[in-house]
C-alpha positions as CSV (number, residue, x, y, z in Angstrom):
1,M,117.4,141.3,153.0
2,P,114.5,144.1,152.7
3,E,112.6,145.6,156.3
4,F,110.6,143.1,157.7
5,N,109.5,142.9,161.2
6,A,109.3,139.9,162.8
7,A,107.5,141.6,165.8
8,C,105.0,143.4,164.1
9,R,101.2,143.9,165.9
10,I,100.0,146.9,163.3
11,C,96.8,144.3,162.2
12,P,94.9,143.8,165.8
13,R,92.8,141.0,164.6
14,L,96.2,139.1,162.9
15,A,98.2,140.2,166.3
16,T,95.3,138.3,168.6
17,H,95.4,135.2,166.1
18,L,98.4,134.2,166.4
19,D,98.0,134.9,170.1
20,Q,95.9,132.5,170.1
21,V,97.7,129.9,167.7
22,R,100.5,130.3,170.2
23,D,98.5,129.0,172.9
24,S,97.2,126.1,171.2
25,H,100.0,125.1,169.5
26,P,103.2,126.5,171.6
27,D,105.5,124.3,169.1
28,Y,104.5,126.4,166.0
29,H,106.4,129.6,164.7
30,A,102.9,131.7,165.1
31,A,104.6,135.0,164.0
32,P,105.3,136.9,161.0
33,V,106.7,134.6,158.2
34,A,110.3,136.4,157.0
35,P,110.5,136.5,153.2
36,F,113.0,133.2,151.8
37,G,115.4,132.7,149.5
38,D,118.4,134.8,147.5
39,P,118.7,138.1,149.1
40,D,119.9,139.1,145.4
41,A,117.3,137.3,143.6
42,R,115.9,138.2,140.0
43,L,112.5,135.9,140.6
44,L,110.6,137.2,143.6
45,I,107.1,135.0,144.3
46,I,104.6,136.8,146.1
47,G,101.7,134.3,147.8
48,L,98.9,134.9,149.9
49,A,99.9,134.3,153.8
50,P,101.4,131.8,155.5
51,G,99.4,128.5,156.0
52,M,98.1,127.3,159.4
53,H,100.1,124.1,159.3
54,G,102.9,125.4,156.9
55,A,104.6,128.8,156.9
56,N,103.0,129.5,160.0
57,R,103.8,125.7,161.6
58,T,107.5,126.0,160.7
59,G,108.6,129.6,160.1
60,R,109.3,129.5,156.1
61,P,107.0,130.3,153.3
62,F,105.6,127.4,151.5
63,T,107.0,124.5,153.4
64,G,105.2,121.7,155.2
65,D,102.1,122.3,153.4
66,H,100.2,120.9,150.2
67,A,100.6,124.4,149.1
68,G,104.7,123.9,148.2
69,I,104.5,120.7,146.7
70,L,104.3,121.8,143.5
71,L,105.8,125.0,143.6
72,Y,109.1,123.8,145.1
73,Q,109.5,120.6,142.9
74,T,108.7,123.1,139.6
75,L,111.3,125.2,141.4
76,Y,113.9,122.5,141.7
77,D,113.3,121.6,137.8
78,H,113.4,124.6,136.9
79,G,117.1,125.2,138.6
80,F,115.9,127.7,141.1
81,A,115.8,125.1,144.0
82,S,118.4,122.9,145.3
83,H,116.0,120.3,146.5
84,S,112.4,119.7,145.5
85,D,110.5,119.6,148.8
86,A,110.0,121.8,152.1
87,V,109.5,120.2,154.8
88,A,111.1,122.3,157.5
89,R,114.0,124.7,157.8
90,D,116.5,123.1,158.8
91,D,115.9,120.7,155.7
92,G,118.9,122.6,153.6
93,L,117.0,123.3,151.2
94,A,118.3,126.7,149.8
95,L,117.1,128.7,146.0
96,R,119.1,130.4,143.5
97,N,118.3,133.6,141.9
98,C,114.7,133.5,143.6
99,R,113.4,134.8,146.4
100,I,109.2,133.8,147.9
101,T,107.5,135.7,150.7
102,N,104.3,136.7,151.0
103,A,101.2,139.4,150.5
104,V,100.4,139.0,154.1
105,K,103.2,138.0,156.4
106,C,101.0,136.8,159.2
107,L,98.4,133.8,159.0
108,P,95.3,135.4,159.0
109,P,91.9,133.7,160.8
110,K,90.5,131.0,157.9
111,N,93.2,132.2,155.7
112,K,91.0,134.8,154.8
113,P,92.7,138.4,154.8
114,T,90.8,141.4,155.5
115,L,91.2,144.5,152.8
116,A,92.9,146.5,155.1
117,E,95.7,143.8,156.8
118,V,97.0,143.6,153.1
119,N,97.3,147.0,152.9
120,S,98.8,147.5,156.2
121,C,101.6,144.9,155.1
122,N,101.6,146.1,152.0
123,T,104.6,148.3,153.3
124,Y,107.3,145.7,153.4
125,L,106.0,144.6,150.0
126,E,107.0,147.6,148.7
127,A,110.1,147.5,150.4
128,E,110.9,144.3,149.1
129,L,109.6,145.6,145.5
130,Q,111.9,148.3,145.7
131,G,114.9,146.2,146.4
132,L,114.7,144.5,142.8
133,A,117.0,145.2,139.8
134,R,115.9,146.1,136.6
135,G,114.4,143.1,134.6
136,S,113.6,141.0,137.2
137,V,110.5,139.1,137.4
138,V,107.9,139.2,140.1
139,L,105.6,136.1,139.9
140,A,102.1,136.7,141.9
141,L,100.4,133.8,143.0
142,G,96.8,134.8,142.8
143,T,94.9,137.7,142.8
144,V,95.5,138.9,146.3
145,A,99.1,139.0,145.5
146,H,98.7,140.7,142.2
147,R,96.5,143.4,143.8
148,A,98.9,143.9,146.3
149,V,101.6,144.4,143.9
150,L,99.7,147.2,141.9
151,R,99.4,148.8,145.2
152,A,102.7,148.8,146.1
153,F,103.5,150.6,142.7
154,K,100.1,152.7,142.9
155,L,98.7,151.0,140.0
156,K,94.9,150.7,138.7
157,Q,93.9,147.4,139.2
158,A,91.7,147.9,135.7
159,D,94.5,148.8,134.1
160,Y,96.2,145.4,134.8
161,P,93.7,142.6,134.8
162,F,94.9,139.4,136.6
163,R,95.0,136.3,134.0
164,H,97.0,133.3,134.6
165,G,100.2,133.4,132.5
166,R,99.9,137.0,131.6
167,R,102.5,139.2,131.9
168,H,102.3,143.6,132.9
169,R,105.1,145.8,132.6
170,L,105.5,147.5,136.2
171,P,107.7,151.0,136.3
172,G,111.6,149.9,137.4
173,G,111.7,147.6,134.0
174,L,110.3,144.7,136.3
175,H,108.0,142.1,134.8
176,L,104.9,140.6,136.4
177,L,103.6,137.2,136.0
178,D,100.5,136.2,137.0
179,S,99.3,132.4,138.5
180,Y,96.9,130.8,139.6
181,H,97.8,129.7,143.8
182,C,99.6,126.4,144.3
183,S,96.7,125.8,146.9
184,R,95.5,121.9,147.3
185,Y,92.0,123.6,146.0
186,N,93.5,124.7,143.0
187,T,95.9,121.6,142.7
188,Q,93.2,119.2,143.3
189,T,90.4,120.3,140.9
190,G,93.4,120.7,138.2
191,R,92.2,124.6,138.0
192,L,96.4,124.7,138.0
193,T,98.4,121.7,136.6
194,P,102.0,121.1,136.6
195,S,102.3,121.9,133.6
196,M,100.2,125.0,133.2
197,F,102.8,125.8,136.4
198,A,105.9,125.1,134.7
199,A,105.1,127.0,131.6
200,V,104.7,129.8,134.2
201,I,108.1,129.5,135.5
202,R,109.6,128.7,132.5
203,K,108.7,132.0,131.3
204,A,109.5,133.6,134.1
205,K,113.4,132.1,134.0
206,A,113.4,133.5,130.0
207,L,112.5,136.7,130.7
208,L,115.7,137.2,133.4
209,P,118.3,139.1,132.4
């Protein structure tokens, strides 16, 4: 797996917040959340950050909260996951040719990392992206993830505007796909429907070598 520091405390605000969460929820993971999935995957999915009662609780991206419902169901439907739901790290779920990570590895207060925190965590994302084989697909869930990918490649934001379903070419023969985030707000308001997200995953699968 690409480099990951489970003891990272680079961001003072995030480190302090996790200390407080650990005190109030001693059974929670409450630490940086590692990437999950196939280490040789050609599809890398990037979210925003761990959710308070999801990845921050379970220790696995998009596991145990609403945000993972559509994601894992769709991955299962298209052959990337062994199960259609994710509830805990020991639930037996495995990913095939797919890995999931976050632009920010630690839970941010109110689920809103600062720009400085996104930039500080970008070193880890850059290492993950450098490990991808030519022809791989990077799926950014939301604008924060999209911009984090561009920063890792030192690309100008204005040259790669975010738009749901849009594909961009990245250095090294990689593809960047954009999608709205699978958040409760987006799915319940209809901004992101199951059919919309399925179309993005189909596009990602079609691009894979």
